C-alpha positions in Angstrom: 16.1 209.7 43.7 19.8 210.9 43.7 21.2 212.1 40.6 24.9 211.8 40.0 26.2 215.1 38.5 28.9 215.7 35.9 32.0 217.6 37.4 33.3 220.3 35.1 35.6 223.1 36.1 35.0 222.3 39.8 31.2 222.6 39.6 28.6 219.9 39.8 26.7 220.1 36.6 23.3 218.4 35.9 21.7 217.8 32.7 17.9 217.2 31.4 19.1 213.7 30.0 19.8 211.2 32.6 20.9 207.6 32.9 19.5 204.9 35.1 22.0 203.2 37.3 21.1 199.6 38.4 22.3 197.4 41.2 23.2 194.1 39.5 22.6 192.3 42.8 19.0 193.0 42.9 18.1 194.3 39.4 16.6 197.5 40.8 17.4 201.1 39.7 19.3 202.7 42.8 19.8 206.1 41.4 20.3 208.3 38.2 23.3 209.9 36.5 23.5 213.1 34.4 24.4 212.3 31.0 26.8 214.4 29.0 26.3 215.4 25.6 28.7 216.9 23.1 28.3 220.5 24.7 29.1 219.2 28.2 32.0 217.4 26.8 33.6 220.3 25.0 33.0 222.5 28.1 35.1 219.7 29.9 37.8 220.1 27.6 37.9 223.7 27.6 38.0 224.0 31.3 41.0 221.6 31.3 42.7 223.6 28.5 42.2 226.7 30.5 43.5 225.2 33.8 46.7 223.7 32.1 49.1 226.6 32.3 48.7 227.3 35.9 48.6 223.7 37.1 51.7 222.7 34.9 53.6 225.6 36.5 52.6 224.7 40.1 55.8 223.8 42.3 56.0 220.0 42.7 55.8 220.1 46.5 52.2 221.8 46.2 51.0 218.9 43.9 52.5 216.3 46.1 50.6 217.6 49.0 47.5 217.6 47.2 48.0 213.9 46.4 48.8 213.0 49.9 45.8 214.6 51.3 43.7 212.9 48.6 45.1 209.5 49.9 44.1 210.4 53.5 40.6 211.5 52.3 40.0 208.3 50.3 41.2 205.9 53.1 38.9 207.5 55.6 36.1 207.0 53.1 37.1 203.2 52.3 33.9 201.7 53.7 31.6 204.3 52.4 32.8 204.5 49.0 33.3 200.8 48.8 29.8 200.1 49.5 28.8 202.3 46.3 31.1 199.9 44.2 29.1 197.0 45.7 25.8 198.6 44.7 26.9 199.8 41.4 29.1 197.0 40.1 28.0 194.0 42.2 31.4 193.9 43.9 31.8 191.8 47.1 32.9 193.8 50.2 36.3 192.0 50.4 36.9 193.2 46.8 35.5 196.7 47.1 36.6 197.9 50.6 39.2 195.3 51.1 41.2 195.5 47.9 40.1 198.0 45.5 40.1 201.2 47.6 43.2 200.3 49.6 45.2 199.7 46.4 43.9 203.1 45.1 45.1 204.7 48.3 48.4 203.1 48.0 48.6 204.3 44.4 47.8 207.9 45.2 50.8 207.8 47.8 53.1 206.0 45.4 52.2 208.9 42.6 52.9 211.5 45.2 56.5 210.3 45.8 57.2 210.4 42.2 56.1 213.9 41.3 59.7 215.3 41.6 61.3 212.5 39.5 60.1 214.0 36.3 63.7 215.0 35.3 65.5 215.8 31.9 69.2 215.3 31.0 72.2 217.5 29.8 73.8 215.2 27.2 77.3 216.0 25.8 77.6 217.2 22.2 80.3 216.7 19.6 81.0 220.5 19.2 82.4 221.7 22.7 81.3 225.1 22.0 77.5 224.0 22.2 75.5 222.5 25.1 72.1 221.0 25.2 69.2 220.3 27.4 66.3 217.4 27.1 63.5 218.6 28.8 60.4 216.5 29.8 57.2 218.6 29.7 53.5 217.6 30.1 51.5 217.0 27.0 48.4 219.4 27.9 44.8 218.0 28.1 44.5 214.2 28.4 41.4 212.2 27.9 41.2 209.2 30.3 38.4 206.5 29.9 37.9 204.0 32.7 35.5 200.8 33.2 33.5 199.8 36.0 35.1 196.6 37.2 37.7 198.2 39.5 36.4 201.6 39.9 39.1 202.9 42.2 42.0 201.0 40.9 41.3 201.7 37.1 39.6 205.0 37.8 42.4 206.7 39.7 45.2 205.3 37.5 43.4 206.9 34.7 44.1 210.4 35.9 46.8 210.4 38.7 50.1 210.1 36.7 48.8 212.4 34.1 47.9 215.1 36.5 51.2 214.5 38.5 53.1 215.1 35.4 51.6 218.5 35.1 48.8 217.6 32.6 44.9 218.3 33.1 42.4 215.6 32.5 39.0 214.9 31.1 37.6 211.9 32.6 35.0 209.7 31.0 33.8 207.1 33.3 31.6 204.1 32.8 27.8 205.0 32.9 27.4 201.7 35.0 29.2 202.9 38.0 29.3 206.9 37.9 28.8 207.4 41.6 31.9 205.4 42.7 33.9 206.6 39.7 32.7 210.1 40.5 34.5 209.9 43.8 37.7 210.5 42.2 36.8 214.0 41.1 35.2 214.8 44.7 38.2 213.4 46.6 40.6 215.4 44.5 38.4 218.7 44.9 38.4 218.3 48.8 42.1 217.8 48.7 42.6 221.1 47.0 43.0 220.4 43.3 42.3 223.5 41.4 39.2 223.7 39.3 39.4 222.4 35.8 42.3 220.3 36.3 40.2 217.3 36.6 36.6 217.1 34.9 34.5 214.1 35.2 31.7 213.2 32.9 29.7 210.0 31.9 27.3 209.6 29.0 24.3 207.8 27.9 25.1 204.6 25.9 23.3 206.1 22.9 25.5 209.2 23.1 28.8 207.6 24.2 30.3 207.0 20.6 29.6 210.6 19.6 30.9 212.3 22.7 34.1 210.2 22.6 34.6 210.9 18.9 34.2 214.6 19.8 36.8 214.5 22.7 39.4 212.4 20.7 39.0 215.0 17.8 39.3 218.0 19.8 42.4 219.8 19.1 43.1 220.4 22.8 43.3 216.6 23.8 46.8 215.6 23.3 46.8 212.0 24.5 44.4 209.3 25.4 44.4 206.4 27.8 41.8 203.7 27.9 40.9 200.6 29.6 38.2 198.3 28.4 37.5 195.8 25.9 39.8 195.0 22.9 36.8 195.7 20.6 36.2 199.2 21.8 40.2 199.8 22.0 40.4 199.1 18.3 37.8 201.8 17.6 39.5 204.3 19.8 43.0 203.4 18.6 41.7 204.0 14.9 40.4 207.4 15.8 43.3 208.4 17.8 45.6 207.5 14.7 43.5 209.3 12.3 44.1 212.4 14.5 47.9 211.5 15.2 47.5 211.2 18.8 49.1 208.7 21.1 47.2 206.2 23.2 48.0 203.9 26.4 45.6 201.0 26.3 44.9 198.1 28.7 42.6 195.7 26.8 41.1 192.2 27.2 43.0 189.2 28.4 42.8 185.3 28.2 45.2 184.6 31.2 46.8 181.3 31.3 47.8 179.6 34.8 50.4 176.7 34.3 50.4 174.3 37.0 53.5 172.2 36.7 54.0 168.7 37.9 56.1 169.8 40.9 53.5 172.5 42.2 52.1 173.1 45.6 48.7 171.9 44.4 46.9 173.6 47.4 48.4 177.0 46.6 47.8 176.5 42.9 44.2 175.5 43.6 43.8 178.7 45.7 45.6 181.0 43.0 43.4 179.4 40.1 40.2 179.7 42.2 40.7 183.3 43.3 42.3 184.3 39.9 39.3 183.0 37.9 36.2 183.6 40.1 37.2 186.9 42.2 34.6 189.7 41.2 33.0 187.0 39.0 35.8 186.8 36.7 35.0 190.2 35.5 38.7 191.3 35.8 40.9 191.9 32.7 43.7 189.8 34.3 41.3 186.9 35.4 42.6 183.4 34.9 40.8 182.0 31.8 42.9 179.0 31.2 44.2 176.4 33.7 47.1 174.5 32.0 48.1 171.4 34.1 50.5 168.7 33.5 48.7 165.5 33.0 50.7 163.5 35.6 49.1 165.6 38.4 45.9 166.7 36.6 43.4 164.2 38.1 44.8 165.0 41.8 44.8 168.7 41.1 41.2 168.7 39.7 40.0 167.2 43.0 41.8 169.7 45.1 40.7 172.6 42.8 37.1 171.5 43.1 37.4 171.3 46.8 38.9 174.9 47.0 36.2 176.4 44.8 33.4 174.7 47.0 35.3 176.3 50.4 35.6 179.7 48.9 32.4 179.9 46.7 30.0 177.6 48.6 27.2 176.0 46.5 24.8 176.8 49.4 25.6 180.4 49.3 24.5 183.2 46.8 25.5 182.8 43.2 28.2 185.3 41.9 26.9 188.4 40.4 27.7 189.6 36.9 27.3 193.2 35.9 24.5 192.5 33.5 22.5 189.4 32.4 24.4 189.6 29.1 27.5 188.3 30.9 25.8 185.2 32.0 24.2 184.6 28.6 27.8 184.9 26.9 29.3 182.5 29.3 26.6 179.9 29.0 26.7 180.2 25.3 30.5 179.6 25.4 30.1 176.7 27.7 27.2 175.2 25.7 29.5 175.5 22.6 32.3 173.5 24.3 30.3 170.8 25.6 28.6 170.0 22.2 32.0 169.7 20.8 33.2 167.3 23.2 34.3 169.1 26.5 33.3 168.1 30.0 31.8 170.1 32.8 33.7 169.1 35.9 32.5 171.6 38.2 29.3 173.6 38.2 26.0 173.4 36.2 25.6 175.3 33.0 21.8 174.9 33.2 21.3 176.2 36.7 18.7 178.9 37.1 19.5 181.6 40.0 17.4 184.3 41.8 18.4 186.9 39.2 19.4 186.8 35.6 22.7 188.7 36.4 23.9 185.8 38.7 26.1 182.6 37.8 28.0 180.1 39.7 31.7 179.1 38.9 32.1 176.6 36.3 35.1 174.6 35.3 35.1 172.7 32.0 37.7 170.2 30.7 38.8 169.2 27.6 38.7 172.8 25.9 40.6 172.7 22.5 40.8 174.5 19.2 37.4 174.7 17.3 35.7 175.5 20.5 34.8 179.2 21.0 35.9 179.0 24.6 39.4 178.4 23.6 39.9 181.8 22.3 37.1 184.2 23.5 37.6 185.9 26.6 34.8 184.8 28.9 35.0 187.7 31.3 32.8 185.7 33.7 32.9 182.9 36.0 34.1 180.2 33.6 37.6 178.7 33.3 39.0 176.0 31.0 41.0 173.0 32.5 43.6 171.9 29.8 45.8 169.1 30.2 49.3 168.9 28.8 52.1 166.4 28.8 55.3 168.8 28.8 56.4 172.1 30.0 57.0 173.2 26.4 53.4 172.3 25.4 52.0 174.2 28.4 54.0 177.3 27.1 53.0 176.7 23.6 49.1 176.7 24.6 49.6 179.6 27.0 50.8 181.7 24.1 48.3 180.4 21.7 45.9 183.5 22.0 45.9 186.9 20.7 45.9 188.4 24.2 48.9 188.8 26.4 48.0 190.8 29.6 48.8 188.6 32.7 49.7 185.1 33.6 50.9 182.7 36.1 52.9 179.5 36.9 52.9 177.1 39.8 56.0 175.3 40.7 58.2 174.7 43.9 61.4 175.2 41.5 61.9 178.8 41.2 64.5 178.4 38.5 61.9 176.6 36.4 59.3 178.8 37.2 61.6 181.7 35.8 62.5 179.7 32.7 58.8 179.2 32.1 57.9 183.1 32.8 60.5 184.2 30.2 59.1 182.2 27.5 55.2 183.3 28.1 54.1 186.2 25.9 52.5 188.4 28.3 52.8 191.7 30.1 53.2 190.1 33.5 53.9 186.5 34.7 53.2 185.8 38.5 55.0 182.7 40.2 53.2 181.0 42.9 50.9 184.0 43.3 47.8 183.4 45.7 45.6 185.3 43.4 46.7 183.6 40.2 47.2 186.0 37.2 45.5 188.7 39.2 48.1 191.1 40.5 48.3 194.9 40.5 50.2 197.3 42.5 51.4 201.0 41.9 55.0 200.1 42.3 54.9 197.8 39.1 54.4 198.6 35.4 51.1 197.3 34.2 49.9 196.7 30.8 49.8 194.2 27.9 51.1 193.2 24.6 49.5 191.8 21.5 45.8 192.5 21.6 45.9 193.3 25.3 47.2 196.8 24.5 50.2 198.8 24.8 52.0 201.2 27.0 52.1 200.9 30.8 50.4 202.4 33.7 51.9 202.2 37.3 55.8 202.5 38.0 56.6 203.9 34.5 53.5 205.8 34.3 55.0 209.3 34.7 57.2 208.8 31.6 53.8 208.1 29.6 52.5 211.5 30.3 55.6 213.7 29.5 57.0 214.7 26.0 60.5 215.3 25.2 61.9 218.6 24.0 65.7 219.2 23.0 67.3 222.6 23.3 70.7 223.4 22.1 72.6 226.6 22.8 76.1 228.2 22.3 78.3 228.2 25.6 
């Protein structure tokens, strides 16, 4: 059986302790992965620290060429590595090879074009006999932590901007998808990235907390980026704060989709369907709440149900969650809502599927305060259908959440859409988007507010990974 290695200082490293990796579509172990302990974690940091000076001083055109070559390599392997994501994370082919890998390829090329844009300034001083320079310099060693649910988009962005800015990286990947996430290290190595610049490790769940703590507390680690749950994000933020280290975080979401009374209902139904159920709703930006004006709600509900059936037919296979725990969580949320007065208008919460990891889309109407589903991120194939009378009420409910990552608005009136978008408390608002609240591309800043995190990946990402130094001198 294949054992996915760690990647430390340009070498594959295997350990005596391994992790079983399961295909959630079948429930069977498909391969194993070496598990990093504290010893391997420290070695990864030391390798990154030793590689920092030479990498930070490498001319930008040589860095750019490595990124462009990495993009070409990844693009050629799209189907191959997309298949690995299907096997490890239960992703559909359209999501893995059709969306995740191509977006990561685009991201690599986007970053390559920004490498030369890290620039300082020469501001004027009060004293004409003196001058100053404000420099932008890399931090040093960065810790990147990425999840399994978009292995290539989220994985590459955890390391690319940091490396492009001249930092080196220890990349701690999810033990759920170590093979597909490990592609990030092998692609860069093949593209010519020097040894030690990027080190990839995964840990057994029982060791993850100790390994993460060791990494955050290591004096060579200068900044952390984390994508994952809000609960874990709070723990990481606390440890980073205790060690006075900055953190960039993208955490959970409870994305609203507002369907106004003048919306194109077919487009809104498509956006809400894909936004809620693509990748089984296991996307931080997934549409969790459909907020529709009452005057069109009955008609829209019928269009929505027809769209869900067309895209995710009931005669087809049920959607795949990464683990049975996701199904249990969603059914518990739905049962609580139903017991407190909500109605299931699409789907069957009692359906038994071929595997415990599988579940079909469910739409629940009448979700309100007092129900667990009103506030809790389902992170699964469950979406709330909430009726409102006015635009103002829709905005109020959209903002009634601790989260603020992504959102969407459907209306034929762009001015109205922009007016609503400006009032939504969210890192992004997408008007008339065919994927609802799900939208991510490298040219845009991406991140949240409130309990969805802080800082931005994407277009502003280079600035996240450089520190400012001021130098003054006499003329």
